[in-house]
VOPAGU-2260 file (C-alpha; in pm, 1 decimal, decimal comma):
REM VOPAGU-2260
SITE   aa  ch    i         X         Y         Z
SITE  MET   A    0   10951,7   11397,3   12352,9
SITE  SER   A    1   11210,7   11704,3   12333,8
SITE  ARG   A    2   10928,0   11937,4   12430,6
SITE  PRO   A    3   10560,7   11933,5   12509,9
SITE  PRO   A    4   10316,6   11908,8   12209,0
SITE  ILE   A    5   10252,6   12223,8   11994,3
SITE  TYR   A    6    9928,6   12380,2   12009,2
SITE  ASN   A    7    9785,4   12641,1   11744,3
SITE  GLY   A    8    9469,4   12826,5   11813,5
SITE  PHE   A    9    9281,4   12792,9   11482,3
SITE  LEU   A   10    9093,2   13102,2   11362,8
SITE  HIS   A   11    8897,7   13236,7   11058,2
SITE  LEU   A   12    8814,7   13590,9   10994,6
SITE  THR   A   13    8484,6   13510,8   10903,7
SITE  PRO   A   14    8121,2   13443,4   11056,0
SITE  ASN   A   15    8159,0   13091,0   11058,2
SITE  HIS   A   16    8462,9   12872,1   11016,8
SITE  HIS   A   17    8313,4   12528,9   11061,7
SITE  SER   A   18    8029,9   12569,8   11308,8
SITE  HIS   A   19    7792,3   12623,6   11010,9
SITE  GLY   A   20    7497,7   12809,4   11122,9
SITE  TYR   A   21    7589,4   12831,4   11480,4
SITE  TRP   A   22    7583,3   13210,9   11470,2
SITE  ARG   A   23    7215,4   13174,7   11528,0
SITE  THR   A   24    7227,4   13063,8   11870,6
SITE  SER   A   25    7293,6   13280,8   12193,2
SITE  GLU   A   26    7647,2   13136,9   12216,4
SITE  GLY   A   27    7737,9   13174,0   11867,9
SITE  GLN   A   28    7633,9   13561,7   11836,5
SITE  VAL   A   29    7962,1   13647,0   11949,0
SITE  GLN   A   30    8065,3   13562,7   11586,9
SITE  HIS   A   31    7909,0   13894,8   11475,5
SITE  GLY   A   32    8188,7   14068,7   11580,3
SITE  TYR   A   33    8419,3   13897,4   11303,2
SITE  LYS   A   34    8476,4   14214,5   11100,8
SITE  ASP   A   35    8621,8   14408,1   11426,0
SITE  LEU   A   36    8960,9   14420,4   11545,2
SITE  ASP   A   37    8903,9   14422,4   11933,0
SITE  PRO   A   38    8765,9   14086,6   11948,5
SITE  TYR   A   39    9063,0   13939,0   11786,5
SITE  ILE   A   40    9281,0   14128,0   12005,0
SITE  ASP   A   41    9115,4   13954,3   12309,1
SITE  VAL   A   42    9178,3   13627,6   12130,5
SITE  VAL   A   43    9550,4   13660,0   12095,3
SITE  ARG   A   44    9598,5   13779,3   12448,9
SITE  THR   A   45    9409,7   13470,5   12585,0
SITE  LEU   A   46    9619,1   13239,7   12371,9
SITE  GLU   A   47    9937,3   13383,7   12489,2
SITE  ARG   A   48    9792,2   13366,6   12839,2
SITE  GLY   A   49    9767,7   13002,7   12789,0
SITE  LYS   A   50   10097,4   12977,4   12632,8
SITE  LEU   A   51    9976,0   12827,1   12309,4
SITE  ASP   A   52   10252,5   12846,1   12039,6
SITE  ALA   A   53   10047,2   13018,8   11770,9
SITE  LEU   A   54    9767,8   13159,8   11619,3
SITE  PHE   A   55    9680,3   13000,2   11276,1
SITE  ILE   A   56    9493,3   13200,1   11061,6
SITE  ALA   A   57    9301,5   13007,3   10781,3
SITE  ASP   A   58    9169,4   13161,0   10451,0
SITE  VAL   A   59    8986,8   13109,4   10152,5
SITE  VAL   A   60    8964,2   13358,6    9838,2
SITE  GLY   A   61    8632,2   13228,5    9701,3
SITE  VAL   A   62    8286,8   13100,0    9758,2
SITE  TYR   A   63    8237,4   12734,4    9829,8
SITE  ASP   A   64    7935,0   12635,8    9638,3
SITE  LEU   A   65    7891,3   12908,2    9381,9
SITE  GLU   A   66    7848,7   12612,7    9127,4
SITE  TYR   A   67    7650,3   12359,8    9325,7
SITE  GLY   A   68    7256,9   12329,0    9428,5
SITE  ASP   A   69    7153,9   12709,3    9379,6
SITE  GLY   A   70    7497,1   12840,3    9458,1
SITE  LYS   A   71    7389,9   13041,5    9761,7
SITE  GLY   A   72    7378,5   12786,8   10039,8
SITE  THR   A   73    7712,1   12881,9   10197,0
SITE  ILE   A   74    7642,0   13240,9   10178,6
SITE  ARG   A   75    7301,7   13211,3   10323,9
SITE  ALA   A   76    7482,6   13040,4   10613,1
SITE  GLY   A   77    7771,1   13264,4   10636,2
SITE  SER   A   78    7990,7   12952,0   10593,5
SITE  GLN   A   79    8357,8   13090,9   10536,2
SITE  PHE   A   80    8182,0   13389,2   10349,5
SITE  PRO   A   81    8269,2   13680,4   10377,5
SITE  GLU   A   82    8641,1   13663,2   10450,5
SITE  ASN   A   83    8871,6   13908,5   10567,7
SITE  ASP   A   84    9235,0   13920,4   10466,0
SITE  PRO   A   85    9443,2   13749,3   10723,4
SITE  ALA   A   86    9771,5   13965,7   10640,4
SITE  THR   A   87    9593,9   14293,1   10731,4
SITE  ILE   A   88    9540,0   14198,9   11114,3
SITE  VAL   A   89    9883,7   14041,2   11194,4
SITE  SER   A   90   10070,5   14357,2   11272,4
SITE  ALA   A   91    9805,2   14482,6   11520,2
SITE  LEU   A   92    9824,8   14117,7   11677,8
SITE  GLY   A   93   10180,0   14098,6   11697,7
SITE  TYR   A   94   10198,1   14437,8   11862,7
SITE  VAL   A   95    9971,8   14336,1   12152,3
SITE  THR   A   96   10172,2   13980,1   12200,8
SITE  GLU   A   97   10510,8   13895,4   12275,0
SITE  HIS   A   98   10566,2   13523,3   12201,1
SITE  LEU   A   99   10278,5   13396,4   12024,1
SITE  GLY   A  100   10353,1   13278,9   11663,0
SITE  LEU   A  101   10138,0   13419,1   11378,4
SITE  ALA   A  102   10055,1   13181,6   11094,5
SITE  ILE   A  103    9931,5   13333,2   10781,0
SITE  THR   A  104    9736,0   13133,1   10521,1
SITE  SER   A  105    9829,6   13238,2   10175,0
SITE  ASN   A  106    9784,1   13046,9    9860,2
SITE  ILE   A  107    9978,4   13061,4    9520,3
SITE  ILE   A  108    9708,7   13244,6    9318,5
SITE  GLN   A  109    9652,4   13562,3    9524,6
SITE  ASP   A  110    9973,3   13741,7    9528,2
SITE  HIS   A  111   10290,2   13744,9    9317,1
SITE  PRO   A  112   10605,5   13586,4    9507,7
SITE  PHE   A  113   10783,2   13894,2    9474,3
SITE  SER   A  114   10522,8   14071,7    9651,6
SITE  PHE   A  115   10437,5   13820,5    9887,4
SITE  ALA   A  116   10816,3   13748,9   10007,9
SITE  ARG   A  117   10824,3   14142,7   10061,1
SITE  LYS   A  118   10520,2   14130,9   10256,4
SITE  LEU   A  119   10631,4   13846,8   10479,8
SITE  SER   A  120   10962,3   13951,2   10556,7
SITE  SER   A  121   10801,9   14300,8   10676,5
SITE  LEU   A  122   10580,4   14129,4   10900,1
SITE  ASP   A  123   10854,3   13895,1   11045,7
SITE  HIS   A  124   11060,5   14211,8   11126,9
SITE  TYR   A  125   10763,0   14371,1   11293,8
SITE  THR   A  126   10707,7   14067,1   11493,5
SITE  ASP   A  127   11073,9   14002,8   11614,0
SITE  GLY   A  128   11051,9   13687,4   11386,0
SITE  ARG   A  129   10716,4   13517,4   11483,4
SITE  ILE   A  130   10574,1   13464,4   11128,7
SITE  ALA   A  131   10467,3   13144,3   10978,4
SITE  TRP   A  132   10312,1   13081,8   10630,0
SITE  ASN   A  133   10054,3   12824,9   10570,5
SITE  ILE   A  134   10091,4   12722,9   10202,8
SITE  VAL   A  135    9791,3   12664,2   10009,7
SITE  THR   A  136    9731,8   12569,4    9648,8
SITE  SER   A  137    9372,6   12674,7    9654,0
SITE  TYR   A  138    9088,3   12430,7    9596,8
SITE  LEU   A  139    8795,0   12648,5    9515,8
SITE  SER   A  140    8715,2   12700,2    9137,9
SITE  ASN   A  141    8580,6   13057,2    9210,2
SITE  GLY   A  142    8889,0   13137,5    9383,0
SITE  PHE   A  143    9073,6   13079,7    9041,2
SITE  ARG   A  144    8807,1   13291,5    8847,9
SITE  ASN   A  145    8836,6   13550,4    9095,4
SITE  PHE   A  146    9215,9   13587,0    8981,6
SITE  GLY   A  147    9161,4   13575,3    8600,2
SITE  TYR   A  148    9183,1   13201,3    8531,3
SITE  GLU   A  149    8911,9   13038,4    8349,2
SITE  ASP   A  150    8882,7   12728,7    8580,0
SITE  ILE   A  151    9081,4   12556,0    8867,0
SITE  VAL   A  152    9407,7   12407,0    8765,4
SITE  SER   A  153    9462,5   12029,2    8784,9
SITE  HIS   A  154    9553,6   11901,0    9137,2
SITE  ASP   A  155    9924,6   11779,4    9057,1
SITE  GLU   A  156    9990,6   12088,1    8833,1
SITE  ARG   A  157    9904,4   12309,7    9129,0
SITE  TYR   A  158   10176,4   12153,7    9333,2
SITE  ALA   A  159   10417,9   12198,2    9048,3
SITE  TRP   A  160   10297,9   12564,3    9043,9
SITE  ALA   A  161   10346,9   12598,3    9398,4
SITE  GLN   A  162   10716,8   12451,1    9396,4
SITE  GLU   A  163   10819,0   12721,7    9149,0
SITE  TYR   A  164   10635,0   12977,6    9356,2
SITE  LEU   A  165   10837,5   12859,8    9689,4
SITE  ASP   A  166   11143,3   12853,4    9499,7
SITE  VAL   A  167   11131,1   13220,6    9399,7
SITE  THR   A  168   11056,7   13309,4    9758,2
SITE  TYR   A  169   11335,1   13091,5    9877,5
SITE  LYS   A  170   11582,3   13265,5    9651,7
SITE  LEU   A  171   11450,2   13599,0    9771,9
SITE  TRP   A  172   11459,2   13509,8   10126,5
SITE  GLU   A  173   11773,2   13268,5   10159,9
SITE  HIS   A  174   11986,8   13390,5    9907,5
SITE  SER   A  175   11940,3   13741,0    9788,2
SITE  TRP   A  176   12116,1   13892,4   10057,2
SITE  GLU   A  177   12437,5   13736,7   10224,0
SITE  ASP   A  178   12496,7   13731,9   10588,8
SITE  GLY   A  179   12698,6   14063,2   10673,3
SITE  ALA   A  180   12550,9   14255,2   10385,2
SITE  VAL   A  181   12391,9   14517,2   10676,3
SITE  VAL   A  182   12692,0   14726,7   10746,5
SITE  ARG   A  183   12584,5   15075,3   10875,3
SITE  ASP   A  184   12908,6   15230,7   10881,1
SITE  ALA   A  185   12893,2   15583,5   10926,6
SITE  GLU   A  186   13252,8   15657,0   10861,5
SITE  SER   A  187   13258,6   15505,1   10525,6
SITE  GLY   A  188   12922,2   15592,7   10437,3
SITE  VAL   A  189   12812,3   15234,7   10364,4
SITE  TYR   A  190   12485,4   15125,7   10494,5
SITE  PHE   A  191   12450,7   14808,5   10283,0
SITE  ASP   A  192   12747,5   14599,4   10121,3
SITE  ALA   A  193   12629,8   14608,6    9759,3
SITE  ASP   A  194   12857,1   14321,0    9665,6
SITE  LYS   A  195   12659,7   14102,4    9908,4
SITE  ILE   A  196   12313,1   14167,8    9767,4
SITE  HIS   A  197   12232,0   13983,7    9460,5
SITE  THR   A  198   11965,2   13968,7    9185,7
SITE  ILE   A  199   11794,6   13613,8    9172,8
SITE  ASP   A  200   11732,3   13625,5    8799,5
SITE  HIS   A  201   11474,4   13335,3    8827,7
SITE  ARG   A  202   11313,7   13235,1    8484,8
SITE  GLY   A  203   11073,8   12978,0    8520,3
SITE  GLU   A  204   10746,2   12846,5    8368,0
SITE  ARG   A  205   10526,5   13089,5    8530,0
SITE  TYR   A  206   10749,6   13338,5    8679,0
SITE  SER   A  207   11026,6   13586,7    8593,5
SITE  VAL   A  208   11179,0   13761,7    8877,6
SITE  GLN   A  209   11516,0   13965,6    8861,2
SITE  GLY   A  210   11531,7   14092,1    9214,1
SITE  PRO   A  211   11702,0   14161,4    9445,3
SITE  HIS   A  212   11478,3   14115,7    9755,3
SITE  ILE   A  213   11407,4   14466,3    9876,0
SITE  VAL   A  214   11347,3   14380,7   10242,3
SITE  GLU   A  215   11659,7   14314,6   10439,1
SITE  PRO   A  216   11681,5   13976,3   10605,4
SITE  SER   A  217   11426,8   13928,2   10877,2
SITE  PRO   A  218   11510,7   13727,5   11202,5
SITE  GLN   A  219   11396,9   13388,4   11039,7
SITE  ARG   A  220   11461,5   13494,2   10675,7
SITE  THR   A  221   11224,4   13232,6   10554,8
SITE  PRO   A  222   10898,6   13216,2   10783,3
SITE  VAL   A  223   10811,8   12885,0   10946,8
SITE  LEU   A  224   10650,5   12682,0   10669,7
SITE  PHE   A  225   10321,1   12512,3   10745,5
SITE  GLN   A  226   10135,4   12279,5   10477,7
SITE  ALA   A  227    9876,0   12008,7   10470,6
SITE  GLY   A  228    9903,5   11751,3   10178,4
SITE  ASN   A  229    9701,1   11433,5   10187,9
SITE  SER   A  230    9746,3   11279,9    9819,5
SITE  PRO   A  231   10105,2   11157,6    9702,4
SITE  ALA   A  232   10189,1   11512,0    9531,1
SITE  GLY   A  233   10084,2   11680,1    9849,7
SITE  ARG   A  234   10293,3   11445,3   10060,9
SITE  ALA   A  235   10585,7   11482,4    9842,8
SITE  PHE   A  236   10545,3   11853,7    9843,2
SITE  ALA   A  237   10540,8   11862,3   10227,7
SITE  VAL   A  238   10836,1   11622,4   10265,1
SITE  ARG   A  239   11043,1   11883,6   10045,0
SITE  ASN   A  240   10913,3   12186,8   10186,0
SITE  ALA   A  241   10718,3   12189,9   10506,2
SITE  GLU   A  242   10837,3   12231,9   10864,5
SITE  VAL   A  243   10495,3   12170,7   11017,7
SITE  THR   A  244   10261,7   11925,9   10829,6
SITE  PHE   A  245    9901,3   11830,1   10905,4
SITE  LEU   A  246    9799,1   11494,5   10907,1
SITE  PRO   A  247    9484,3   11353,6   10759,9
SITE  SER   A  248    9482,1   11089,5   11027,9
SITE  PHE   A  249    9157,8   10986,6   11170,5
SITE  THR   A  250    9275,1   10781,1   11457,7
SITE  PRO   A  251    9634,8   10768,9   11642,6
SITE  GLU   A  252    9684,8   10422,4   11496,9
SITE  SER   A  253    9650,0   10587,5   11159,7
SITE  ALA   A  254    9874,0   10879,2   11240,4
SITE  ARG   A  255   10157,5   10644,2   11358,0
SITE  LYS   A  256   10134,4   10489,6   11000,7
SITE  ASP   A  257   10120,8   10839,3   10817,9
SITE  ILE   A  258   10434,0   10960,0   11030,2
SITE  ALA   A  259   10639,4   10646,9   10951,6
SITE  THR   A  260   10566,7   10713,5   10593,5
SITE  LEU   A  261   10666,3   11088,1   10591,8
SITE  GLN   A  262   10987,2   10987,3   10795,5
SITE  ALA   A  263   11077,5   10750,6   10537,2
SITE  ASP   A  264   11015,1   10976,6   10247,5
SITE  ALA   A  265   11201,5   11264,4   10418,1
SITE  ARG   A  266   11514,8   11018,3   10462,7
SITE  SER   A  267   11486,9   10923,3   10069,8
SITE  ILE   A  268   11541,0   11267,2    9992,0
SITE  GLY   A  269   11828,2   11325,3   10227,5
SITE  ARG   A  270   11628,7   11538,1   10469,0
SITE  ASP   A  271   11641,2   11480,1   10858,0
SITE  PRO   A  272   11297,1   11361,0   10964,2
SITE  SER   A  273   11320,1   11545,4   11286,2
SITE  THR   A  274   11276,0   11885,5   11088,2
SITE  LEU   A  275   10938,0   11785,3   10989,2
SITE  LYS   A  276   10674,3   11819,8   11275,0
SITE  THR   A  277   10321,2   11677,6   11246,9
SITE  LEU   A  278    9989,1   11821,3   11351,3
SITE  VAL   A  279    9651,3   11670,1   11389,9
SITE  GLN   A  280    9302,3   11847,4   11457,3
SITE  LEU   A  281    9185,1   11867,6   11803,9
SITE  SER   A  282    8811,6   11972,3   11833,5
SITE  THR   A  283    8655,4   11969,9   12173,2
SITE  VAL   A  284    8330,9   12055,4   12367,3
SITE  ILE   A  285    8438,7   12108,2   12738,7
SITE  GLY   A  286    8217,0   12044,9   13021,9
SITE  SER   A  287    8290,6   12023,3   13383,2
SITE  THR   A  288    8125,9   11669,8   13365,0
SITE  GLU   A  289    8099,2   11437,4   13072,6
SITE  GLU   A  290    7711,7   11464,0   13086,5
SITE  GLU   A  291    7745,4   11840,5   13054,0
SITE  ALA   A  292    7992,9   11808,8   12748,1
SITE  ARG   A  293    7763,7   11590,9   12572,6
SITE  ARG   A  294    7466,6   11806,9   12620,3
SITE  LYS   A  295    7670,0   12096,3   12476,0
SITE  GLN   A  296    7772,3   11893,9   12187,0
SITE  GLN   A  297    7424,9   11780,1   12107,8
SITE  HIS   A  298    7327,4   12154,7   12117,2
SITE  LEU   A  299    7600,5   12232,7   11880,7
SITE  ARG   A  300    7473,6   11954,9   11634,9
SITE  ASP   A  301    7105,5   12043,6   11681,0
SITE  ASN   A  302    7189,4   12377,2   11537,9
SITE  ILE   A  303    7403,6   12304,1   11251,0
SITE  ASP   A  304    7276,9   12452,8   10901,3
SITE  PHE   A  305    7289,2   12119,1   10723,1
SITE  GLY   A  306    7258,2   12296,6   10378,7
SITE  GLY   A  307    7543,8   12514,7   10470,4
SITE  LEU   A  308    7735,0   12227,8   10558,9
SITE  VAL   A  309    7697,6   12029,2   10232,4
SITE  GLY   A  310    7758,1   12344,0   10028,7
SITE  PHE   A  311    8109,0   12386,7   10213,3
SITE  TYR   A  312    8199,5   12044,5   10165,8
SITE  SER   A  313    8079,7   12048,1    9758,7
SITE  GLY   A  314    8276,7   12364,9    9728,2
SITE  GLY   A  315    8594,3   12229,5    9898,0
SITE  SER   A  316    8583,9   11881,6    9724,3
SITE  GLY   A  317    8475,6   11995,3    9380,0
SITE  ILE   A  318    8194,0   11737,8    9397,9
SITE  ASP   A  319    7820,3   11832,6    9394,6
SITE  PHE   A  320    7701,8   11674,3    9695,8
SITE  THR   A  321    7397,6   11875,8    9701,0
SITE  SER   A  322    7238,4   11609,2    9487,3
SITE  ILE   A  323    7354,2   11304,9    9719,6
SITE  ASP   A  324    7100,9   11164,8    9947,7
SITE  PRO   A  325    7197,5   11208,5   10310,2
SITE  GLU   A  326    7153,8   10854,3   10388,6
SITE  THR   A  327    7402,4   10724,2   10131,2
SITE  PRO   A  328    7622,5   10480,9   10293,6
SITE  LEU   A  329    7990,3   10592,6   10270,7
SITE  SER   A  330    8111,9   10252,4   10132,3
SITE  VAL   A  331    7890,9   10356,1    9811,3
SITE  LEU   A  332    8031,2   10734,1    9793,6
SITE  ARG   A  333    8381,2   10572,1    9812,3
SITE  ASP   A  334    8328,3   10344,9    9530,9
SITE  GLN   A  335    8154,4   10609,0    9282,6
SITE  VAL   A  336    8365,6   10635,6    8971,4
SITE  GLN   A  337    8237,3   11007,8    8947,3
SITE  LEU   A  338    8423,9   11122,8    9242,4
SITE  GLY   A  339    8803,0   11216,7    9198,1
SITE  GLU   A  340    9057,1   11005,6    9341,6
SITE  HIS   A  341    9124,2   11244,7    9629,2
SITE  VAL   A  342    8780,3   11265,4    9748,2
SITE  ARG   A  343    8763,9   10872,8    9708,6
SITE  SER   A  344    9062,6   10842,6    9920,5
SITE  ILE   A  345    8912,3   11035,1   10192,9
SITE  PHE   A  346    8626,9   10783,2   10197,7
SITE  ARG   A  347    8862,7   10513,1   10204,2
SITE  SER   A  348    9033,6   10650,5   10483,0
SITE  ILE   A  349    8699,3   10692,4   10676,1
SITE  VAL   A  350    8566,6   10359,9   10595,8
SITE  ASP   A  351    8910,8   10179,4   10673,0
SITE  ALA   A  352    8913,5   10388,6   11011,0
SITE  ASP   A  353    8561,7   10223,9   11128,9
SITE  LEU   A  354    8438,9   10564,5   11250,0
SITE  GLY   A  355    8098,9   10382,6   11309,8
SITE  HIS   A  356    8270,0   10125,1   11508,2
SITE  GLY   A  357    8144,7    9839,1   11327,0
SITE  ARG   A  358    7840,4   10005,7   11177,9
SITE  GLU   A  359    7816,9   10154,7   10832,2
SITE  LEU   A  360    7803,6   10543,2   10837,2
SITE  THR   A  361    7592,6   10739,4   10626,9
SITE  TRP   A  362    7663,5   11067,0   10461,6
SITE  ARG   A  363    7458,6   11265,0   10689,0
SITE  GLU   A  364    7606,1   11109,2   11003,3
SITE  TYR   A  365    7955,3   11157,6   10869,7
SITE  LEU   A  366    7904,5   11538,6   10807,8
SITE  ILE   A  367    7746,4   11592,0   11119,4
SITE  ASP   A  368    7975,7   11375,6   11363,5
SITE  HIS   A  369    8295,1   11342,2   11183,2
SITE  ALA   A  370    8355,7   11596,6   10915,2
SITE  LEU   A  371    8497,0   11931,0   10900,8
SITE  LEU   A  372    8297,0   12024,1   11222,4
SITE  PRO   A  373    8431,4   12132,3   11575,5
SITE  GLY   A  374    8330,7   11963,6   11885,0
SITE  LYS   A  375    8425,0   11613,4   11777,6
SITE  LEU   A  376    8538,4   11523,3   12117,5
SITE  ALA   A  377    8293,7   11611,0   12423,5
SITE  GLY   A  378    8447,1   11569,6   12766,9
SITE  THR   A  379    8597,8   11693,1   13076,2
SITE  PRO   A  380    8936,8   11847,3   13070,0
SITE  GLU   A  381    9090,1   11520,4   13223,0
SITE  GLN   A  382    8913,7   11339,6   12946,7
SITE  ILE   A  383    9055,0   11570,5   12672,6
SITE  ALA   A  384    9397,9   11550,8   12813,3
SITE  ASP   A  385    9383,8   11164,7   12819,2
SITE  HIS   A  386    9255,7   11194,0   12419,3
SITE  VAL   A  387    9563,6   11426,7   12371,7
SITE  GLN   A  388    9803,2   11154,3   12528,0
SITE  THR   A  389    9687,6   10890,1   12299,4
SITE  TRP   A  390    9808,0   11081,3   12012,5
SITE  VAL   A  391   10112,3   11208,5   12152,0
SITE  ASP   A  392   10198,7   10826,5   12218,6
SITE  ALA   A  393   10138,9   10774,5   11849,3
SITE  GLY   A  394   10418,5   11004,8   11774,6
SITE  VAL   A  395   10201,4   11329,2   11685,4
SITE  ASP   A  396   10402,1   11653,3   11762,3
SITE  GLY   A  397   10096,2   11868,3   11807,7
SITE  PHE   A  398    9733,3   12012,3   11754,8
SITE  ASN   A  399    9554,7   12266,2   11557,0
SITE  VAL   A  400    9293,8   12341,0   11824,6
SITE  VAL   A  401    8967,8   12411,2   11640,5
SITE  PRO   A  402    8723,9   12616,7   11867,9
SITE  ILE   A  403    8320,3   12600,6   11855,4
SITE  THR   A  404    8346,1   12971,2   11780,8
SITE  THR   A  405    8654,4   13153,9   11673,5
SITE  LEU   A  406    8560,4   13426,6   11917,0
SITE  GLY   A  407    8475,7   13395,0   12273,3
SITE  TRP   A  408    8555,5   13032,2   12317,1
SITE  TRP   A  409    8933,2   13046,4   12397,1
SITE  ASP   A  410    8892,1   13151,9   12779,4
SITE  GLU   A  411    8727,7   12811,7   12842,3
SITE  TRP   A  412    9011,6   12630,5   12675,0
SITE  VAL   A  413    9285,8   12814,8   12851,3
SITE  ASP   A  414    9093,8   12839,4   13191,8
SITE  HIS   A  415    8981,7   12466,1   13219,9
SITE  VAL   A  416    9187,3   12249,9   12968,2
SITE  VAL   A  417    9532,2   12409,7   12979,8
SITE  PRO   A  418    9599,0   12367,3   13331,0
SITE  VAL   A  419    9534,1   11989,5   13317,1
SITE  LEU   A  420    9750,6   11949,1   13016,2
SITE  GLN   A  421   10032,9   12146,0   13192,3
SITE  GLU   A  422    9998,2   11934,3   13481,4
SITE  ARG   A  423   10045,7   11615,3   13291,7
SITE  GLY   A  424   10347,9   11767,5   13087,2
SITE  LEU   A  425   10113,5   11794,4   12789,4
SITE  ALA   A  426   10157,5   12161,2   12751,7
SITE  GLN   A  427   10435,8   12402,7   12810,3
SITE  THR   A  428   10431,4   12634,2   13120,6
SITE  GLU   A  429   10642,1   12900,0   12987,3
SITE  TYR   A  430   10772,9   13036,3   12658,3
SITE  THR   A  431   11129,1   12986,7   12549,5
SITE  GLU   A  432   11288,1   13293,2   12397,9
SITE  GLY   A  433   11381,4   13352,7   12028,5
SITE  THR   A  434   11178,2   13328,2   11717,5
SITE  LEU   A  435   10889,7   13098,7   11651,3
SITE  ARG   A  436   11130,0   12857,7   11462,7
SITE  GLU   A  437   11359,4   12859,6   11773,7
SITE  LYS   A  438   11047,7   12811,6   11997,3
SITE  LEU   A  439   10928,9   12517,2   11791,1
SITE  PHE   A  440   11251,1   12328,5   11702,7
SITE  GLY   A  441   11491,8   12469,2   11975,3
SITE  ARG   A  442   11765,0   12488,3   11705,2
SITE  GLY   A  443   11812,7   12836,9   11593,0
SITE  ASP   A  444   11634,0   13092,6   11378,3
SITE  ARG   A  445   11719,1   12966,5   11010,7
SITE  LEU   A  446   11612,2   12669,3   10811,4
SITE  PRO   A  447   11820,8   12368,3   10839,0
SITE  ALA   A  448   12105,0   12248,9   10622,1
SITE  SER   A  449   11883,4   11951,9   10504,5
SITE  HIS   A  450   11584,6   12171,6   10365,5
SITE  HIS   A  451   11531,7   12220,7   10009,1
SITE  ALA   A  452   11548,0   12626,2   10027,9
SITE  THR   A  453   11938,6   12613,3   10126,6
SITE  THR   A  454   12039,3   12473,9    9773,9
SITE  VAL   A  455   11743,0   12598,7    9556,3
SITE  GLY   A  456   11960,6   12932,2    9492,9
SITE  SER   A  457   12305,1   12825,9    9567,5
SITE  GLY   A  458   12421,4   12973,2    9258,9
SITE  ILE   A  459   12315,1   13309,0    9304,5
SITE  GLY   A  460   12605,4   13577,5    9402,5
């Protein structure tokens, strides 16, 4: 292992990220401050104190269950609704930190690639090269309709769309400005060498962009690229574009297989597999004893808004789960033909992983105990470190740490878990210098030569 595992602090600018309804408890009321700036300033200062690598800001641009049940379940529960814009907060968070990376989620429907490339180049300048982009294709029908589309675009078509979107940004970031274009020669009166700045003249199925890029190259040029893709199309997209990808793995054993598949796919297109990092979700309830941790975990589960949770899962999957009996076995859901292939593949993975340890899980048990909820692992800092080690031994490069509450939880992680991880060599004790890409990969600020972005605009100029 060339460096300790990567740790990102996961965050949503919303009343509930995944702890649906937990805002009703005394512990969860801290989340009422989701719309204020100061609580997020406290978060990033805490993350940097704990030497985490990045803040990962998730985002959606639609309501999850507008079409399911009565269409108001997630709104009532405050489940990823409302949702403030991540890009608006990054300059402030970068100003009060020195090393922490800042990963922004932005999907292909919400911003034109020219405007988006300009925005991220600007932020990369303002943060001295600490910006990452979590690339998403949007999975909410309401999100598409919010931007003028009649309905959600088909799964594989969204990835084809995303590839053109990225190709436009690559041409702007990597190829519109040559190295040496910034002159600043007072004697000759030349600030920029115009012969080294080029239009990109992109003409594609969805975009027509002349250019040039109107922001000079930022420290990283292209931000660090995060992406999660579980389907064949998603994995192909990740292998071509992502620098950090999120695995769908439920166990270290399945992670080992998923990593081997990604590495083989990378080699097949001529990409160095070491340029693609893999992360999994790490979601813990922390206790000074195991008994305390399990008591806190049960308190969390007792206070989950099940209606909000079902609505959240319905909107995210495109399937009306509000009408499904909560006691339905997962194997039945796996085999139901009305479910989309992506959703069926998720249930196949769950059943194959034997999360019930030989016992068939019901839909309710899966949602409460294993779905997109925080607090899947309850234990002491030492037990959490043991858990981390099993994933690292399987080849995983790092973790998206999902808190119980976006706000107010991070001191517990930094004060109690991080020291144990550091003592075992499972977390960094100091930051290295340089941009986020340099910190994560240790090999310079720019994308590697084997990345698709380096060739997509090679004819420009």
